[in-house]
DSSP file (Angstrom, degrees, kcal/mol; ACC not computed):
  #  RESIDUE AA STRUCTURE BP1 BP2  ACC     N-H-->O    O-->H-N    N-H-->O    O-->H-N    TCO  KAPPA ALPHA  PHI   PSI    X-CA   Y-CA   Z-CA
    1    1 A T              0   0    0      0, 0.0     0, 0.0     0, 0.0     0, 0.0   0.000 360.0 360.0 360.0 154.9  108.9   83.6  176.5
    2    2 A Q        -     0   0    0      1,-0.1     2,-0.1     0, 0.0     0, 0.0  -0.635 360.0-115.1 -82.2 137.9  106.5   86.1  175.1
    3    3 A P        -     0   0    0      0, 0.0     2,-0.4     0, 0.0    -1,-0.1  -0.494  30.9-139.7 -68.5 145.0  105.2   88.8  177.4
    4    4 A T        -     0   0    0     -2,-0.1     2,-0.3     1,-0.0     0, 0.0  -0.833  16.4-111.1-107.4 146.7  101.5   88.6  178.1
    5    5 A A        -     0   0    0     -2,-0.4     2,-0.2     1,-0.1    -1,-0.0  -0.544  34.9-123.4 -72.8 135.8   99.1   91.5  178.3
    6    6 A S        -     0   0    0     -2,-0.3    -1,-0.1     1,-0.1     3,-0.1  -0.573  23.3-115.3 -81.6 145.0   97.8   92.0  181.8
    7    7 A A        -     0   0    0     -2,-0.2    -1,-0.1     1,-0.1     0, 0.0  -0.498  39.2 -97.6 -74.8 146.2   94.1   92.0  182.3
    8    8 A P        -     0   0    0      0, 0.0     2,-0.4     0, 0.0    -1,-0.1  -0.324  34.7-130.2 -63.9 148.5   92.6   95.3  183.5
    9    9 A V        -     0   0    0      1,-0.1    44,-0.2    -3,-0.1    68,-0.1  -0.830  42.0 -82.0-101.8 139.7   92.0   95.6  187.2
   10   10 A G  S    S+     0   0    0     -2,-0.4     2,-0.2    66,-0.3    43,-0.2   0.088  77.4 104.4 -63.4 176.3   88.5   96.8  188.4
   11   11 A P        -     0   0    0      0, 0.0    40,-0.5     0, 0.0     2,-0.3   0.365  58.6-177.0 -77.8 162.2   86.3   98.4  189.1
   12   12 A F  E     -AB  50  75A   0     63,-3.2    63,-2.8    -2,-0.2     2,-0.5  -0.830  23.4-124.3-123.4 163.1   84.3   97.7  186.1
   13   13 A I  E     -AB  49  74A   0     36,-2.2    36,-2.9    -2,-0.3     2,-0.6  -0.949  13.6-151.3-112.2 126.9   80.9   99.0  184.9
   14   14 A R  E     -AB  48  73A   0     59,-3.4    59,-2.1    -2,-0.5     2,-0.4  -0.867  23.1-171.6 -95.2 126.0   78.1   96.5  184.1
   15   15 A L  E     -AB  47  72A   0     32,-3.0    32,-3.0    -2,-0.6     2,-0.4  -0.966  18.4-171.4-127.8 131.8   75.9   98.0  181.4
   16   16 A S  E     -AB  46  71A   0     55,-2.7    54,-3.7    -2,-0.4    55,-1.2  -0.987  19.5-149.4-119.0 132.1   72.6   96.9  180.0
   17   17 A L  E     - B   0  69A   0     28,-0.6    52,-0.3    -2,-0.4    51,-0.1  -0.666  22.5-101.1-102.6 153.8   71.3   98.8  177.0
   18   18 A N    >   -     0   0    0     50,-3.1     3,-2.1    -2,-0.3    -1,-0.1  -0.471  35.8-120.2 -64.6 142.4   67.8   99.6  175.8
   19   19 A P  T 3  S+     0   0    0      0, 0.0    -1,-0.1     0, 0.0    49,-0.0   0.792 112.1  55.1 -58.2 -28.6   66.8   97.2  173.0
   20   20 A E  T 3  S+     0   0    0      2,-0.1     2,-0.1    48,-0.0    -2,-0.1   0.417  78.0 127.4 -87.3   4.0   66.2  100.1  170.6
   21   21 A A    <   -     0   0    0     -3,-2.1     2,-0.3    47,-0.2    -4,-0.0  -0.382  56.3-133.6 -62.7 133.5   69.8  101.5  171.1
   22   22 A K     >  -     0   0    0      1,-0.1     4,-2.2    -2,-0.1     3,-0.3  -0.655  12.4-123.7 -90.1 146.0   71.6  102.0  167.8
   23   23 A E  H  > S+     0   0    0     -2,-0.3     4,-2.7     1,-0.2     5,-0.2   0.879 111.5  53.9 -56.1 -41.4   75.2  100.8  167.4
   24   24 A A  H  > S+     0   0    0      1,-0.2     4,-2.3     2,-0.2    -1,-0.2   0.895 109.3  48.4 -62.1 -39.5   76.4  104.3  166.4
   25   25 A D  H  > S+     0   0    0     -3,-0.3     4,-2.2     2,-0.2    -1,-0.2   0.887 111.1  50.6 -67.5 -38.7   74.9  105.8  169.6
   26   26 A I  H  X S+     0   0    0     -4,-2.2     4,-2.5     2,-0.2    -2,-0.2   0.944 111.5  47.5 -63.3 -48.3   76.5  103.1  171.7
   27   27 A R  H  X S+     0   0    0     -4,-2.7     4,-2.5     1,-0.2     5,-0.2   0.919 111.6  50.7 -59.4 -44.8   79.9  103.7  170.1
   28   28 A F  H  X S+     0   0    0     -4,-2.3     4,-2.4     1,-0.2    -1,-0.2   0.917 110.9  49.0 -60.0 -44.1   79.6  107.5  170.6
   29   29 A L  H  X S+     0   0    0     -4,-2.2     4,-1.5     2,-0.2    -1,-0.2   0.917 111.7  48.1 -62.5 -44.9   78.6  107.0  174.2
   30   30 A L  H  X>S+     0   0    0     -4,-2.5     5,-2.5     1,-0.2     4,-0.7   0.901 113.3  47.4 -65.4 -40.4   81.5  104.7  175.0
   31   31 A V  H ><5S+     0   0    0     -4,-2.5     3,-0.7     1,-0.2    -1,-0.2   0.905 107.4  57.9 -65.0 -40.7   84.0  107.0  173.2
   32   32 A A  H 3<5S+     0   0    0     -4,-2.4    -1,-0.2     1,-0.3    -2,-0.2   0.829 114.5  36.1 -60.9 -33.3   82.6  110.0  175.1
   33   33 A I  H 3<5S-     0   0    0     -4,-1.5    -1,-0.3    -3,-0.1    -2,-0.2   0.461 111.0-118.0 -99.9  -1.6   83.4  108.4  178.5
   34   34 A G  T <<5 +     0   0    0     -4,-0.7     2,-0.3    -3,-0.7    -3,-0.2   0.846  58.9 156.5  72.2  34.1   86.6  106.7  177.4
   35   35 A A      < -     0   0    0     -5,-2.5     2,-0.4    -6,-0.2    -1,-0.2  -0.650  31.4-155.0 -97.2 150.2   85.3  103.2  178.1
   36   36 A S  E     -C   50   0A   0     14,-2.1    14,-2.8    -2,-0.3     2,-0.5  -0.967  22.7-122.1-118.1 138.6   86.5   99.9  176.6
   37   37 A I  E     +C   49   0A   0     -2,-0.4    12,-0.2    12,-0.2     3,-0.1  -0.704  34.4 169.4 -78.3 123.5   84.3   96.8  176.3
   38   38 A V  E     +     0   0A   0     10,-3.2     2,-0.3    -2,-0.5    11,-0.2   0.392  62.9   8.0-114.6  -1.0   86.0   94.0  178.2
   39   39 A G  E    S-C   48   0A   0      9,-1.2     9,-2.8    42,-0.0    -1,-0.3  -0.955  79.9 -16.6-171.9 155.9   83.2   91.5  178.2
   40   40 A G        -     0   0    0      1,-0.3     7,-0.2    -2,-0.3     2,-0.1  -0.327  28.3-145.2 104.5 175.0   79.7   90.7  176.9
   41   41 A P        -     0   0    0      0, 0.0    -1,-0.3     0, 0.0     6,-0.2   0.484  55.4-164.9 -76.8 147.6   77.1   90.7  175.8
   42   42 A T    >   -     0   0    0      4,-1.7     3,-1.8    -3,-0.1    -3,-0.0  -0.263  42.4 -88.9 -84.1 178.9   76.0   88.0  178.3
   43   43 A Q  T 3  S+     0   0    0      1,-0.3    -1,-0.1     2,-0.1     0, 0.0   0.806 133.1  50.4 -59.4 -28.6   72.8   86.0  177.9
   44   44 A L  T 3  S-     0   0    0      2,-0.1    -1,-0.3   -28,-0.0     0, 0.0   0.419 123.3-106.7 -90.1   0.8   71.0   88.8  179.7
   45   45 A G    <   +     0   0    0     -3,-1.8   -28,-0.6     1,-0.3     2,-0.2   0.589  67.5 150.2  87.8  11.0   72.5   91.4  177.4
   46   46 A D  E     -A   16   0A   0    -30,-0.1    -4,-1.7   -32,-0.0     2,-0.3  -0.559  28.6-160.8 -80.1 141.2   75.0   92.9  179.9
   47   47 A Y  E     -A   15   0A   0    -32,-3.0   -32,-3.0    -2,-0.2     2,-0.5  -0.882  10.6-140.2-112.3 151.2   78.3   94.4  178.7
   48   48 A Y  E     -AC  14  39A   0     -9,-2.8   -10,-3.2    -2,-0.3    -9,-1.2  -0.966  21.4-167.0-115.0 127.0   81.3   94.9  181.0
   49   49 A L  E     -AC  13  37A   0    -36,-2.9   -36,-2.2    -2,-0.5     2,-0.5  -0.820  11.0-148.2-115.1 149.6   83.2   98.1  180.5
   50   50 A Y  E     +AC  12  36A   0    -14,-2.8   -14,-2.1    -2,-0.3   -38,-0.1  -0.974  24.0 158.4-116.0 131.6   86.6   99.3  181.7
   51   51 A V        -     0   0    0    -40,-0.5     5,-0.1    -2,-0.5   -16,-0.1  -0.951  56.1 -77.8-135.9 155.6   87.5  102.9  182.6
   52   52 A P    >   -     0   0    0      0, 0.0     3,-2.5     0, 0.0     4,-0.5  -0.257  46.3-116.3 -53.6 142.6   90.3  104.0  184.8
   53   53 A A  G >  S+     0   0    0      1,-0.3     3,-1.0     2,-0.2     4,-0.4   0.812 113.2  59.3 -54.3 -35.9   89.3  103.6  188.5
   54   54 A D  G 3  S+     0   0    0      1,-0.2    -1,-0.3     2,-0.1     4,-0.2   0.594 111.8  41.4 -72.8  -7.4   89.4  107.3  189.2
   55   55 A R  G <> S+     0   0    0     -3,-2.5     4,-2.9     2,-0.1    -1,-0.2   0.361  85.2  98.4-115.2   2.4   86.8  107.9  186.5
   56   56 A A  H <> S+     0   0    0     -3,-1.0     4,-2.6    -4,-0.5     5,-0.2   0.913  85.2  45.5 -62.4 -45.8   84.4  105.0  187.2
   57   57 A D  H  > S+     0   0    0     -4,-0.4     4,-2.1     2,-0.2    -1,-0.2   0.930 115.9  46.8 -64.2 -44.4   81.9  106.9  189.3
   58   58 A W  H  > S+     0   0    0      2,-0.2     4,-2.3     1,-0.2    -2,-0.2   0.927 113.3  48.8 -61.4 -45.8   81.8  109.8  186.8
   59   59 A A  H  X S+     0   0    0     -4,-2.9     4,-2.4     1,-0.2    -2,-0.2   0.909 110.3  50.8 -63.1 -42.4   81.5  107.4  183.8
   60   60 A A  H  X S+     0   0    0     -4,-2.6     4,-2.3    -5,-0.2    -1,-0.2   0.896 109.7  51.1 -62.4 -39.4   78.7  105.4  185.5
   61   61 A Q  H  X S+     0   0    0     -4,-2.1     4,-1.3     2,-0.2    -1,-0.2   0.912 109.4  49.9 -64.3 -42.2   76.8  108.7  186.2
   62   62 A Q  H  < S+     0   0    0     -4,-2.3     4,-0.5     1,-0.2     3,-0.2   0.908 111.3  49.4 -61.8 -41.6   77.2  109.7  182.5
   63   63 A L  H >< S+     0   0    0     -4,-2.4     3,-1.3     1,-0.2     6,-0.3   0.901 106.6  55.2 -64.6 -41.2   75.8  106.3  181.4
   64   64 A R  H 3< S+     0   0    0     -4,-2.3    -1,-0.2     1,-0.3    -2,-0.2   0.812 105.4  54.0 -62.2 -29.2   72.9  106.6  183.8
   65   65 A Q  T 3< S+     0   0    0     -4,-1.3    -1,-0.3    -3,-0.2    -2,-0.2   0.597  88.2  99.6 -81.5 -10.6   71.9  109.9  182.2
   66   66 A S  S X  S-     0   0    0     -3,-1.3     3,-1.2    -4,-0.5    -3,-0.0  -0.572  70.1-141.6 -81.0 137.4   71.8  108.4  178.7
   67   67 A P  T 3  S+     0   0    0      0, 0.0    -1,-0.1     0, 0.0    -4,-0.0   0.633  98.4  62.0 -71.0 -11.8   68.5  107.5  177.2
   68   68 A I  T 3  S+     0   0    0     -5,-0.1   -50,-3.1   -43,-0.1     2,-0.3   0.532  87.6  87.8 -92.3  -4.2   70.0  104.4  175.6
   69   69 A T  E <   -B   17   0A   0     -3,-1.2   -52,-0.3    -6,-0.3     3,-0.1  -0.700  46.2-179.7 -96.6 148.9   71.0  102.7  178.8
   70   70 A D  E    S+     0   0A   0    -54,-3.7     2,-0.4     1,-0.4   -53,-0.2   0.800  71.7   7.6-105.0 -59.9   68.7  100.5  180.9
   71   71 A R  E     -B   16   0A   0    -55,-1.2   -55,-2.7     2,-0.0    -1,-0.4  -0.973  60.2-176.2-129.3 143.2   70.9   99.4  183.9
   72   72 A V  E     +B   15   0A   0     -2,-0.4     2,-0.3   -57,-0.2   -57,-0.2  -0.996  12.3 160.8-138.3 130.9   74.3  100.7  185.0
   73   73 A G  E     -B   14   0A   0    -59,-2.1   -59,-3.4    -2,-0.4     2,-0.5  -0.996  33.9-127.2-148.6 152.9   76.3   99.4  188.0
   74   74 A I  E     -B   13   0A   0     -2,-0.3     2,-0.3   -61,-0.2   -61,-0.2  -0.874  29.2-175.0-100.5 130.8   79.8   99.4  189.2
   75   75 A I  E     -B   12   0A   0    -63,-2.8   -63,-3.2    -2,-0.5     3,-0.1  -0.908  26.7-137.1-125.0 153.5   81.3   96.0  190.1
   76   76 A A  S    S+     0   0    0     -2,-0.3   -66,-0.3   -65,-0.2     2,-0.3   0.887  83.7  13.9 -77.9 -40.7   84.7   95.1  191.7
   77   77 A T  S    S-     0   0    0    -67,-0.1    -1,-0.2   -68,-0.1   -65,-0.1  -0.932  80.3-103.4-136.4 157.3   85.6   92.1  189.5
   78   78 A L        -     0   0    0     -2,-0.3     3,-0.1     1,-0.1   -68,-0.0  -0.518  43.2-107.4 -75.3 146.6   84.5   90.6  186.2
   79   79 A P        -     0   0    0      0, 0.0    -1,-0.1     0, 0.0     3,-0.1  -0.367  49.7 -83.7 -66.6 156.0   82.4   87.4  186.4
   80   80 A P        -     0   0    0      0, 0.0     2,-0.1     0, 0.0    -3,-0.0  -0.319  50.2-106.7 -61.2 143.2   84.2   84.2  185.4
   81   81 A A        -     0   0    0     -3,-0.1     2,-0.4     1,-0.1   -42,-0.0  -0.461  28.1-131.1 -71.1 140.9   84.3   83.5  181.7
   82   82 A K              0   0    0     -2,-0.1    -1,-0.1     1,-0.1     0, 0.0  -0.803 360.0 360.0 -93.2 133.8   82.0   80.8  180.5
   83   83 A D              0   0    0     -2,-0.4    -1,-0.1     0, 0.0    -2,-0.0   0.454 360.0 360.0 -84.8 360.0   83.7   78.2  178.2
């Protein structure tokens, strides 16, 4: 059998961006905090990010300080995927 990649374990960051955020600015911000997008955007525009657990609080604080973010929160698990 083929080995399967394991899904990342939380915490995760739920991120909502300002509508005027530019893609280049979003990419720069995510690279700066070392985040990977693991879900989204949802119908409400939320993205789910993964960063190592020991950096989650720091990363969320950096995101909150950015002018392109709207809402930032730390969640324990990802919501179930919609088919």
